[in-house]
C-alpha positions in Angstrom: 5.8 -22.2 -5.2 2.6 -24.3 -5.7 2.9 -28.0 -6.2 -0.5 -28.6 -7.8 -2.8 -26.8 -10.2 -5.5 -26.0 -7.6 -2.9 -24.3 -5.4 -1.6 -22.5 -8.5 -4.9 -21.0 -9.2 -5.4 -20.0 -5.5 -2.0 -18.2 -5.5 -2.9 -16.6 -8.8 -6.1 -15.3 -7.4 -4.2 -13.7 -4.5 -2.0 -12.0 -7.0 -4.7 -10.5 -9.2 -6.9 -9.3 -6.4 -7.0 -5.6 -5.6 -4.2 -4.4 -3.3 -4.8 -2.2 -0.2 -3.0 0.6 -1.9 -5.3 0.4 -4.9 -8.4 0.3 -2.7 -7.2 3.4 -0.9 -6.5 5.2 -4.1 -9.9 4.3 -5.5 -11.5 6.1 -2.6 -9.3 9.2 -2.6 -11.0 11.1 -5.5 -14.6 10.2 -4.9 -15.5 13.2 -2.7 -14.0 15.8 -5.0 -15.6 14.3 -8.1 -19.0 14.1 -6.4 -18.7 17.7 -5.2 -17.9 19.0 -8.6 -20.9 17.2 -10.2 -23.2 18.4 -7.5 -22.0 22.0 -7.9 -22.3 22.1 -11.7 -25.3 19.9 -12.4 -27.0 18.6 -9.3 -26.8 14.9 -8.6 -29.6 12.4 -7.9 -27.3 9.4 -7.3 -23.6 8.8 -7.2 -22.5 5.2 -6.6 -19.7 2.9 -7.4 -20.4 0.3 -10.1 -18.4 -2.1 -12.2 -15.9 -4.8 -11.3 -13.9 -2.8 -8.7 -16.9 -2.6 -6.4 -18.2 -6.1 -7.4 -15.1 -8.1 -6.5 -14.2 -9.1 -10.0 -11.5 -6.5 -10.9 -7.9 -7.2 -11.8 -5.1 -5.5 -9.8 -3.3 -3.0 -12.0 -5.8 -3.1 -14.8 -9.4 -2.5 -13.7 -10.4 1.1 -13.3 -12.9 2.5 -10.8 -16.4 3.2 -12.2 -19.1 5.5 -10.8 -22.7 5.9 -12.0 -23.6 9.6 -11.9 -27.4 10.0 -12.2 -27.9 13.7 -13.2 -31.2 15.7 -13.2 -32.9 15.1 -16.6 -33.1 18.9 -17.3 -29.3 19.1 -17.6 -29.1 16.1 -20.0 -29.4 16.3 -23.8 -31.0 14.1 -26.4 -27.5 13.4 -27.8 -25.6 11.4 -25.2 -22.2 12.6 -26.4 -23.2 16.2 -25.7 -24.1 15.2 -22.1 -20.7 13.5 -21.7 -19.0 16.6 -23.1 -20.7 18.8 -20.5 -19.5 16.6 -17.7 -16.0 16.3 -19.2 -15.7 20.1 -19.4 -16.7 20.6 -15.8 -14.3 17.9 -14.5 -11.5 19.2 -16.7 -11.8 22.6 -15.0 -11.7 20.9 -11.5 -8.9 18.6 -12.4 -7.0 20.7 -14.9 -3.8 18.7 -14.8 -5.5 15.3 -15.3 -6.4 15.4 -19.0 -10.0 14.4 -18.5 -11.4 12.7 -21.6 -14.5 11.0 -23.0 -14.4 7.2 -23.5 -18.0 6.3 -24.2 -20.1 5.5 -22.3 -18.0 7.3 -19.6 -15.9 10.4 -18.8 -12.4 9.3 -17.7 -10.2 11.0 -15.1 -6.8 9.4 -15.4 -5.3 10.2 -12.0 -2.1 8.2 -12.5 -0.1 6.1 -14.9 -1.8 2.8 -14.2 -5.2 1.8 -15.5 -6.3 1.1 -11.9 -5.8 4.8 -11.1 -8.4 5.8 -13.7 -11.8 6.9 -12.5 -14.7 6.6 -15.0 -17.9 8.5 -14.5 -20.9 6.9 -16.3 -23.4 9.7 -16.9 -26.9 8.3 -16.4 -30.6 9.3 -16.4 -33.0 7.4 -14.1 -35.8 5.8 -16.2 -37.8 3.3 -14.1 -37.8 0.4 -11.8 -37.9 -3.2 -13.1 -38.1 -6.3 -11.0 -37.2 -4.2 -8.0 -34.0 -2.6 -9.5 -33.4 0.9 -10.8 -33.0 1.2 -14.6 -31.0 4.0 -16.1 -30.1 5.2 -19.6 -26.4 5.7 -20.4 -24.6 6.4 -23.6 -24.9 3.7 -26.2 -21.5 4.7 -27.7 -23.3 6.0 -30.8 -24.8 9.3 -29.7 -27.9 7.6 -28.4 -29.0 6.1 -25.1 -29.4 2.5 -23.8 -31.0 1.0 -20.7 -28.8 -0.6 -18.0 -29.2 -1.7 -14.4 -25.9 -2.1 -12.6 -27.8 -3.1 -9.4 -29.5 -5.9 -11.3 -26.3 -7.1 -12.8 -24.4 -7.0 -9.5 -27.3 -8.9 -7.8 -27.2 -11.6 -10.5 -23.5 -12.2 -10.2 -23.7 -12.2 -6.4 -26.5 -14.8 -6.4 -24.6 -17.1 -8.8 -21.4 -16.6 -6.7 -23.3 -17.6 -3.5 -24.7 -20.6 -5.2 -21.1 -21.9 -5.8 -19.8 -20.9 -2.4 -17.8 -17.9 -3.6 -16.1 -19.5 -6.5 -17.7 -17.6 -9.4 -16.1 -14.2 -8.8 -12.6 -15.7 -8.8 -13.5 -17.5 -12.0 -14.6 -14.2 -13.6 -11.3 -12.8 -12.4 -9.3 -15.6 -14.1 -11.1 -14.9 -17.4 -10.6 -11.2 -17.1 -6.9 -11.7 -16.2 -6.4 -13.5 -19.5 -8.1 -10.6 -21.3 -5.8 -8.0 -19.7 -2.5 -10.0 -19.8 -3.0 -11.0 -23.4 -4.4 -7.6 -24.4 -7.7 -9.0 -25.7 -10.2 -6.3 -26.8 -13.3 -7.9 -25.3 -15.7 -6.0 -23.0 -15.1 -6.8 -19.3 -18.8 -6.5 -18.7 -19.5 -9.1 -21.5 -17.0 -11.5 -20.0 -18.5 -11.0 -16.5 -22.0 -11.8 -17.6 -21.0 -14.7 -19.9 -19.1 -16.4 -17.0 -21.9 -15.8 -14.5 -24.5 -17.2 -16.9 -22.2 -20.2 -17.7 -21.7 -20.9 -13.9 -25.4 -20.6 -13.2 -26.0 -23.8 -15.2 -23.1 -25.7 -13.7 -23.3 -28.0 -10.6 -19.8 -27.3 -9.4 -16.7 -25.1 -10.3 -13.2 -26.4 -10.7 -11.0 -23.6 -11.9 -8.7 -25.2 -14.4 -11.5 -27.2 -16.0 -14.0 -24.3 -16.1 -11.5 -21.7 -17.5 -10.8 -24.1 -20.4 -14.5 -24.7 -21.0 -15.4 -21.0 -20.9 -12.7 -20.2 -23.4 -13.9 -23.0 -25.6 -17.5 -21.8 -25.2 -16.5 -18.2 -26.2 -14.7 -19.6 -29.2 -17.5 -21.9 -30.4 -20.0 -19.0 -30.0 -17.7 -16.8 -32.1 -18.1 -14.1 -29.5 -21.8 -13.6 -30.4 -23.9 -11.0 -28.7 -25.5 -12.3 -25.6 -29.0 -11.6 -24.2 -28.7 -9.9 -20.8 -29.6 -12.7 -18.3 -31.3 -10.1 -16.0 -33.6 -9.0 -18.8 -32.7 -5.3 -18.5 -30.2 -4.4 -21.2 -31.3 -6.4 -24.2 -28.2 -7.6 -26.0 -24.6 -7.2 -24.7 -21.9 -6.8 -27.3 -18.4 -8.4 -26.9 -16.4 -5.8 -28.8 -16.8 -2.2 -30.0 -15.9 -2.9 -33.6 -15.7 -5.9 -36.0 -12.0 -5.3 -36.4 -11.5 -5.7 -32.6 -13.7 -8.8 -32.6 -11.5 -10.4 -35.2 -8.4 -9.7 -33.1 -10.1 -11.0 -30.0 -11.1 -14.3 -31.8 -7.6 -14.8 -33.0 -6.2 -14.5 -29.4 -9.1 -16.6 -28.1 -8.1 -19.4 -30.5 -4.6 -19.4 -29.1 -5.8 -19.3 -25.5 -8.2 -22.3 -26.2 -5.3 -24.4 -27.5 -3.1 -23.5 -24.6 -5.8 -24.3 -22.0 -6.5 -27.6 -23.7 -2.8 -28.5 -23.6 -2.7 -27.6 -19.9 -5.6 -29.9 -19.2 -4.2 -32.8 -21.2 -0.9 -32.5 -19.3 -2.7 -32.5 -16.0 -4.7 -35.5 -16.9 -1.4 -37.3 -17.7 -0.1 -36.4 -14.3 2.4 -34.0 -15.9 1.8 -31.1 -13.5 5.0 -29.2 -14.5 3.9 -29.1 -18.1 0.4 -28.0 -17.1 1.9 -25.1 -15.3 4.0 -24.3 -18.4 0.8 -24.0 -20.5 -1.1 -22.0 -18.0 1.8 -19.6 -17.6 1.9 -19.2 -21.4 -1.8 -18.5 -21.5 -1.4 -15.8 -18.9 1.6 -14.2 -20.5 4.1 -15.4 -17.8 2.0 -14.1 -14.9 0.8 -17.5 -13.6 2.7 -18.9 -10.6 5.7 -21.1 -11.3 5.6 -24.8 -10.6 
């Protein structure tokens, strides 16, 4: 058991990282999905995106995401119709899997855990900007919006390198709170908010910065953020206002708990600090 907060966060990071079993499972369905899409539509690019490939996923909770860039002639003006076409093709190939649409992706739930889900983000290549490929994907409202997963991954990687590899774990700590507390905030939103926050900091200390990030999210009232790469315009925190209100309520509780943890630590009461961190992470933080 860890005897100080720094060691507690190190042990916690080891716990929430992807296991070897999850990594193997993530690879197992790629070839069959790619083959199905090629056969039915043609395929310009098929590449892993999102937190699983970027080193910011949470074991047991983060699914596997692929960007499937299809030929433009098979896509439709209405993004939902394009998603439906892909869903139908994959549903025939994986008939016992209950393939479904969860905009902006088509989801193949290959097991009972979220980490066993594979999401296929249907995309149309648009242009290059600042050396990165830009695509259009579903905007969750029947239209299309511009994104660049390559640009976003590059941004996070550069900020992470700036802080000697401490930023991706910091992103994981914030995402772990989201999953363990069932907070309906977009993982992508949290990833970009934390990266942007870290980019302006001179150093990273996990317990201090987790508290400050939660406080920042609360004081900003989960406002939309401008994409720091300049590709996607604004990034929304939640799909609906109802979900945003729920998220803000849980964020308020988390901010109080993180603050109490920091106060306890500043008073050399490490055991109480562990108590509050464990409460924040719904009893998933290491014991003192």
